[in-house]
C-alpha positions in Angstrom: 79.6 -73.0 -32.0 77.8 -72.8 -35.4 75.5 -69.7 -35.4 71.8 -70.6 -35.4 70.1 -69.8 -38.7 66.5 -69.3 -39.4 64.0 -70.6 -42.0 61.0 -68.3 -42.7 57.9 -70.3 -43.7 55.1 -68.4 -45.5 51.9 -70.2 -46.5 50.4 -68.4 -49.6 47.3 -68.6 -51.7 46.6 -65.9 -54.3 48.7 -63.2 -52.6 50.2 -61.7 -55.8 49.5 -58.2 -54.5 51.7 -58.6 -51.4 54.2 -61.4 -51.7 57.0 -59.5 -53.3 56.8 -56.7 -50.8 56.7 -59.2 -47.9 59.7 -61.1 -49.2 61.7 -57.9 -49.8 61.2 -56.7 -46.2 62.5 -59.9 -44.5 65.7 -59.1 -42.6 68.8 -61.0 -43.8 70.5 -61.4 -40.5 70.6 -65.1 -39.4 68.5 -65.9 -42.5 69.2 -69.3 -44.1 66.2 -69.5 -46.4 62.7 -68.3 -47.1 60.1 -71.0 -48.0 56.8 -70.0 -49.7 54.3 -72.9 -49.6 51.9 -72.2 -52.5 48.5 -73.7 -52.1 47.6 -73.7 -55.8 47.5 -70.0 -56.5 45.9 -68.9 -59.8 47.2 -65.3 -59.8 51.0 -65.9 -60.3 51.9 -65.8 -56.6 54.4 -68.7 -57.0 56.1 -67.2 -60.0 56.5 -63.8 -58.3 58.0 -65.6 -55.2 60.4 -67.5 -57.4 61.5 -64.4 -59.2 62.5 -63.0 -55.8 64.9 -65.9 -55.3 62.6 -67.7 -52.8 62.2 -71.4 -52.4 58.6 -72.2 -53.6 57.0 -75.5 -52.7 53.6 -76.4 -54.2 51.1 -77.9 -51.9 47.8 -78.8 -53.6 46.2 -80.3 -50.5 44.2 -77.5 -48.8 44.6 -76.5 -45.2 46.6 -73.8 -43.4 48.2 -76.4 -41.1 49.1 -78.6 -44.1 51.0 -75.7 -45.7 52.8 -75.0 -42.5 53.7 -78.7 -42.1 55.0 -78.9 -45.6 57.2 -75.9 -45.1 58.5 -77.3 -41.8 59.4 -80.6 -43.4 61.6 -78.8 -45.9 63.1 -76.3 -43.5 66.8 -76.6 -42.5 67.2 -73.7 -40.0 67.6 -74.3 -36.3 64.7 -71.7 -35.8 61.6 -71.6 -37.9 59.5 -68.4 -38.3 56.0 -68.6 -39.5 54.3 -65.6 -41.0 51.4 -64.8 -43.4 51.9 -63.7 -47.0 49.3 -60.9 -47.0 51.5 -58.1 -45.6 49.7 -57.8 -42.3 52.6 -59.2 -40.3 55.7 -56.9 -40.3 58.8 -58.9 -41.2 60.9 -56.3 -39.4 59.8 -57.9 -36.1 61.6 -61.2 -37.0 64.8 -60.3 -35.2 62.8 -59.4 -32.1 61.0 -62.7 -32.2 64.1 -64.8 -32.5 66.1 -62.9 -29.9 64.9 -64.7 -26.8 65.5 -68.1 -28.6 69.0 -67.1 -29.6 69.6 -66.1 -26.0 68.3 -69.4 -24.8 65.5 -67.8 -22.8 62.6 -69.3 -24.8 61.6 -72.3 -27.0 58.9 -70.4 -28.8 58.1 -66.7 -29.1 54.6 -65.5 -30.2 54.1 -62.1 -31.9 51.1 -60.7 -30.1 49.0 -58.3 -32.2 46.6 -57.5 -29.3 49.5 -56.5 -27.0 50.9 -54.3 -29.7 49.4 -51.9 -32.2 46.6 -52.9 -34.5 46.1 -50.6 -37.5 42.6 -49.4 -38.1 40.7 -51.9 -40.2 43.4 -54.6 -39.9 41.4 -56.8 -37.5 37.7 -57.3 -37.7 35.8 -57.2 -34.4 34.9 -60.9 -34.5 38.6 -61.8 -35.2 39.7 -59.7 -32.2 37.0 -61.2 -29.9 37.7 -64.8 -31.0 41.4 -64.3 -30.3 40.7 -62.9 -26.8 38.3 -65.8 -26.0 40.8 -68.4 -27.2 43.7 -66.7 -25.3 41.5 -66.7 -22.1 40.7 -70.4 -22.6 44.4 -71.2 -23.0 45.1 -69.3 -19.8 42.3 -71.1 -17.8 42.9 -74.6 -19.1 46.7 -74.7 -19.6 47.9 -72.1 -17.1 49.6 -70.1 -19.9 48.8 -66.4 -19.8 48.5 -65.1 -23.4 46.9 -62.2 -25.1 46.7 -63.5 -28.7 47.0 -66.8 -30.7 48.8 -65.0 -33.5 50.4 -67.4 -36.2 53.4 -65.0 -36.5 55.9 -66.8 -34.3 59.4 -68.2 -34.0 60.1 -71.7 -32.6 63.0 -74.1 -32.3 62.7 -76.5 -35.3 63.7 -79.7 -33.5 61.4 -79.1 -30.6 58.5 -78.4 -33.0 59.2 -81.6 -35.0 59.0 -83.5 -31.7 55.4 -82.3 -31.2 54.2 -84.5 -34.1 51.6 -81.9 -35.2 48.3 -83.4 -36.4 46.0 -80.5 -37.0 46.2 -79.6 -40.7 43.5 -76.8 -40.6 43.3 -73.4 -39.0 43.9 -75.1 -35.7 47.6 -75.7 -36.4 48.9 -72.6 -34.5 46.7 -73.4 -31.5 47.8 -77.1 -31.4 51.4 -75.9 -31.3 50.6 -73.7 -28.3 48.6 -76.4 -26.5 51.1 -79.2 -27.0 54.0 -76.9 -26.0 52.2 -75.8 -22.9 51.6 -79.4 -21.9 55.3 -80.1 -22.3 56.3 -77.0 -20.2 58.0 -75.2 -23.0 59.4 -71.7 -22.3 56.9 -69.6 -24.2 57.1 -65.8 -24.5 54.9 -63.1 -26.1 56.4 -60.1 -27.9 54.1 -57.1 -28.9 54.1 -56.6 -32.6 52.3 -54.2 -34.9 49.5 -55.6 -37.2 48.8 -53.9 -40.5 46.0 -53.8 -43.0 46.5 -56.6 -45.5 47.7 -55.7 -49.0 44.9 -56.3 -51.5 41.7 -58.3 -51.2 39.9 -59.8 -48.2 41.3 -62.3 -45.7 40.5 -65.9 -46.6 39.7 -66.5 -42.9 38.3 -63.4 -41.2 37.2 -61.8 -44.4 34.4 -64.3 -45.0 31.7 -65.7 -42.8 32.5 -69.3 -43.7 36.2 -68.8 -43.0 35.5 -67.1 -39.6 33.2 -69.9 -38.5 35.5 -72.6 -39.6 38.6 -71.0 -38.0 36.7 -70.5 -34.7 35.5 -74.1 -34.7 38.9 -75.6 -35.3 40.6 -73.4 -32.8 38.2 -74.0 -30.0 38.0 -77.8 -30.7 41.8 -77.9 -30.6 42.0 -76.1 -27.3 39.4 -78.3 -25.7 40.8 -81.6 -27.2 44.3 -81.2 -25.7 43.0 -79.8 -22.4 41.0 -83.0 -22.1 43.9 -85.2 -23.1 
């Protein structure tokens, strides 16, 4: 049997302060490729990633989900791992996330920040509250007990492609969970540590507009697929 290899997909926009450190920390075991999807960075993020020997794909169309979809379309690994470029997600948890999939015990594994340790200042109160509310709704409407809708996750690539993802905004991770739950996927949560981002403010939780938009798209996505 050919060993399962992984593709790590990292959406990035102006993360020059963190991208090199994130890439250097990714474990090499089972690793086939690392794909950085650059959303038009103006600070040299793409050049830094390329200098680290990483595949860099430009994606000028905005949207977190769009970047994830672009990375997924290029990925060749049997397992895809999604993580952020800001250093808040710890790449050392990748082997832990993929282990249940390698052991054929799960189709998707979510790295739960709220079930793990959140470093002081890493998660703003409204980000924590929004995640708890969204996880509660997922439990009530889909029967899937979750603690966090963290985008740091590992999933079987072929199964994810079969979901035909449509949400190209902040709702991408939520759509993945909702559709997977509807199809009775084996979904597990693994506690992970969540760190303070390296440099600057979050483009989502760090701004009022980003927080409102993220909450809107996430809640709309949960309710849309629950209704369907």
